[in-house]
C-alpha positions in Angstrom: -50.3 -29.7 -134.1 -48.9 -30.7 -130.7 -51.0 -30.8 -127.6 -50.3 -28.7 -124.5 -52.0 -29.3 -121.2 -52.2 -26.2 -119.0 -52.5 -26.9 -115.3 -53.1 -23.6 -113.5 -55.5 -22.6 -110.8 -55.3 -18.9 -111.7 -58.1 -18.6 -114.3 -56.8 -15.3 -115.8 -53.2 -16.7 -116.3 -54.6 -20.0 -117.7 -56.8 -18.1 -120.2 -53.9 -15.8 -121.2 -51.6 -18.8 -121.9 -54.4 -20.6 -123.7 -55.0 -17.7 -126.1 -51.3 -17.4 -126.8 -51.0 -21.1 -127.5 -54.1 -21.2 -129.7 -52.7 -18.4 -131.8 -49.7 -20.5 -132.4 -52.0 -23.4 -133.5 -51.4 -25.7 -130.5 -54.1 -28.0 -129.3 -54.8 -26.8 -125.7 -56.3 -28.8 -122.8 -56.9 -27.3 -119.4 -57.0 -28.4 -115.8 -57.7 -26.2 -112.8 -55.6 -28.2 -110.4 -53.3 -31.2 -110.1 -56.0 -33.7 -109.4 -57.9 -32.7 -112.5 -54.7 -32.9 -114.6 -53.9 -36.4 -113.4 -57.5 -37.6 -113.8 -58.1 -36.3 -117.3 -54.6 -36.7 -118.7 -54.6 -37.9 -122.3 -51.2 -39.3 -123.2 -52.1 -39.8 -126.9 -52.8 -36.1 -127.5 -50.6 -34.4 -124.9 -47.0 -33.6 -125.9 -46.2 -31.0 -123.2 -47.5 -29.9 -119.8 -47.2 -26.5 -118.3 -48.0 -26.8 -114.6 -48.2 -24.5 -111.7 -46.5 -25.9 -108.6 -48.7 -24.6 -105.8 -52.3 -25.5 -106.3 -55.2 -26.9 -104.3 -56.0 -30.7 -104.3 -52.8 -31.9 -105.9 -49.7 -29.8 -106.3 -47.6 -29.5 -109.4 -44.8 -31.7 -108.0 -47.2 -34.6 -107.8 -48.4 -33.8 -111.4 -44.8 -34.0 -112.6 -44.2 -37.3 -110.9 -47.4 -38.9 -112.0 -47.5 -37.7 -115.6 -43.9 -38.5 -116.1 -44.7 -42.1 -115.0 -47.7 -42.2 -117.4 -45.7 -40.8 -120.4 -41.9 -40.8 -119.9 -41.4 -38.8 -123.1 -43.7 -36.0 -122.0 -42.1 -32.5 -121.9 -42.9 -30.6 -118.7 -42.5 -26.9 -117.8 -43.1 -25.9 -114.2 -44.2 -22.4 -113.2 -44.4 -21.0 -109.7 -44.7 -17.8 -107.7 -43.2 -19.8 -104.8 -45.6 -19.0 -102.0 -44.0 -18.5 -98.6 -40.9 -20.5 -99.4 -40.1 -18.4 -102.5 -40.1 -19.7 -106.1 -36.5 -21.1 -106.0 -37.1 -24.1 -103.7 -40.2 -25.3 -105.5 -38.6 -24.8 -109.0 -35.5 -26.6 -107.9 -37.6 -29.6 -106.7 -39.5 -29.5 -110.0 -36.2 -29.7 -111.9 -35.0 -32.6 -109.7 -38.3 -34.4 -110.5 -37.8 -34.1 -114.2 -39.2 -30.8 -115.4 -37.6 -29.8 -118.6 -37.8 -26.1 -117.9 -38.9 -23.9 -115.0 -40.2 -20.3 -114.8 -40.7 -18.0 -111.8 -43.9 -15.9 -111.9 -44.2 -13.3 -113.3 -42.6 -14.5 -116.5 -42.7 -13.4 -120.1 -45.4 -15.2 -122.1 -43.4 -14.9 -125.3 -40.3 -16.5 -123.6 -42.5 -19.4 -122.3 -44.1 -19.9 -125.8 -40.6 -19.9 -127.4 -39.4 -22.5 -124.9 -42.5 -24.7 -125.6 -41.7 -24.5 -129.3 -38.1 -25.3 -128.7 -39.0 -28.3 -126.5 -41.4 -29.6 -129.2 -38.9 -28.8 -131.9 -41.3 -26.7 -133.9 -39.8 -24.3 -136.4 -40.6 -20.8 -135.6 -41.9 -18.6 -138.5 -39.4 -16.2 -140.0 
């Protein structure tokens, strides 16, 4: 099955997404911040990245730029609550940097999973 890297500093959200992805038979890798995501990125087993945009150490915008450089075919979904600037500005930047999809927190987990499956062209069960 395809591999998904979750980059999220909020442990509860990361765990919730991980469980949802594992139920759909994805291979799931995790990183607690952008620095860890970049350092431990495995191009051979990662097909898609879901990254928060506002995190300590390295933000999600840097993650998008660096991982896109390491694997140009990588699918990327950016998520953000937006912080003080609001989600729109960060999500617009993420799109401009090459994110395939963006979601403002809070979002529907089922919508996110459906988008992941769509980006990875996985047939959904009937």
